[in-house]
C-alpha positions in Angstrom: 0.0 0.0 0.0 1.4 3.5 -1.0 2.3 5.9 1.8 -0.6 8.2 0.7 -3.1 5.5 1.0 -1.7 4.6 4.5 -2.1 8.3 5.5 -5.6 8.4 4.2 -6.4 5.3 6.3 -4.7 6.8 9.3 -6.8 10.0 9.0 -10.0 8.0 8.8 -9.0 5.9 11.8 -8.1 9.1 13.8 -11.5 10.6 13.0 -13.2 7.4 14.2 -11.0 7.4 17.4 -11.7 11.1 18.1 -15.3 10.4 17.6 -15.4 7.4 20.0 -13.4 9.4 22.7 -15.9 12.3 22.4 -19.0 10.1 22.6 -17.7 7.4 25.0 -15.2 9.3 27.0 -12.7 6.6 26.4 -9.1 7.6 27.6 -6.4 8.2 25.0 -4.2 5.1 25.8 -7.1 2.8 25.6 -8.4 4.2 22.3 -5.0 4.0 20.7 -4.5 0.5 21.9 -8.0 -0.5 20.8 -7.7 0.9 17.3 -4.2 -0.4 16.7 -5.1 -4.0 17.9 -8.7 -4.3 16.7 -9.5 -2.0 13.8 -6.4 -0.9 11.8 -5.6 -3.6 9.1 -8.6 -5.8 10.3 -12.1 -6.6 9.1 -14.8 -5.5 11.6 -18.5 -6.2 10.9 -17.8 -6.9 7.3 -15.9 -3.6 6.8 -12.2 -3.8 6.0 -10.1 -1.3 7.7 -6.9 -0.6 5.6 -3.5 -0.7 7.3 -2.7 2.8 8.5 0.6 4.6 9.1 0.5 4.0 12.9 2.8 6.8 13.9 0.8 9.2 11.7 -2.5 8.0 13.4 -1.2 8.5 16.9 0.3 11.9 16.1 -3.2 13.0 14.8 -5.1 11.7 17.7 -2.7 12.9 20.4 -2.2 16.2 18.7 -5.9 16.9 18.4 -6.4 16.2 22.1 -3.4 18.2 23.1 -4.3 21.2 20.9 -8.1 21.0 21.4 -8.4 24.2 23.5 -6.8 26.1 20.6 -8.5 24.2 17.8 -12.0 24.5 18.9 -12.1 28.4 19.0 -10.4 28.4 15.6 -13.1 26.1 14.2 -15.8 28.0 16.0 -14.8 31.3 14.5 -14.8 29.8 11.0 -18.1 28.0 11.3 -21.3 30.1 10.3 -22.4 32.3 13.0 -24.8 30.7 15.5 -23.3 27.2 15.0 -20.8 26.8 17.7 -18.7 23.5 17.4 -20.4 22.0 20.4 -23.7 22.0 18.4 -22.1 20.2 15.4 -22.6 16.5 15.2 -19.7 14.5 17.0 -18.2 12.9 13.8 -18.2 16.3 12.1 -16.4 17.7 15.1 -13.8 15.0 14.9 -13.2 15.7 11.2 -13.0 19.5 11.7 -10.7 19.2 14.6 -8.4 16.7 12.9 -8.3 18.8 9.6 -7.6 22.0 11.6 -4.9 20.3 13.6 -3.2 19.0 10.5 -3.3 22.3 8.8 -1.7 24.0 11.8 0.8 21.5 12.9 1.6 19.2 10.0 3.4 21.7 7.6 5.0 18.7 5.7 1.5 18.0 4.2 0.3 20.6 1.6 -2.8 22.3 2.7 -4.8 21.3 -0.4 -4.0 17.7 0.3 -5.3 18.1 3.9 -8.6 19.7 2.8 -9.1 17.1 0.1 -8.5 14.2 2.5 -11.0 15.5 5.2 -13.6 16.3 2.5 -13.2 12.6 1.3 -13.7 11.4 4.9 -16.8 13.7 5.3 -18.3 12.0 2.0 -18.0 8.6 3.9 -20.3 9.9 6.6 -22.4 12.7 5.1 -24.2 14.1 2.1 -22.8 16.6 -0.2 -23.8 19.7 1.8 -21.9 18.6 4.9 -18.7 17.7 2.9 -19.1 21.1 1.3 -19.0 22.7 4.7 -15.9 20.7 5.7 -14.3 22.1 2.5 -15.3 25.7 3.2 -14.3 25.6 6.9 -10.9 24.0 6.3 -10.2 26.2 3.3 -10.9 29.2 5.5 -8.7 27.9 8.3 -5.9 27.0 5.9 -6.0 30.6 4.5 -5.5 31.9 8.0 -2.9 29.4 9.3 -1.1 28.8 6.1 -1.5 32.0 4.0 2.0 31.3 2.5 0.6 28.0 0.8 -2.0 30.2 -1.0 0.3 33.1 -1.9 2.3 30.8 -4.1 -0.5 30.3 -6.6 
């Protein structure tokens, strides 16, 4: 499996892990262990979960949790007025937090790649309108935290 596909799988697993932690309150070490032992690279309920780049998966999940106090206001400011992040569905919160984290902290990944990846994840869970919202929110965040990426062209 190509590195790009492994990172895509890691992003999807990270979103699912963040969602589980948000909903069930599962502690970080337990969540990482469960996903690495029972989900990543396995078949669960007839769904195949692709092998993921484990270090990238852990970096995303840990990073979102560590930076959540900074990420949430950034996402809140970017969402349409009247829709604070806490009112957004849990899986959408996980997607937006992970995307915002990666845009802010993983400069090794081009902003446009990050946006496309999380829009693709949104398509797995939502209709077109929600995926469009992910695109709009992450694009706006990218233009704030990575304005240099957009100045080039």
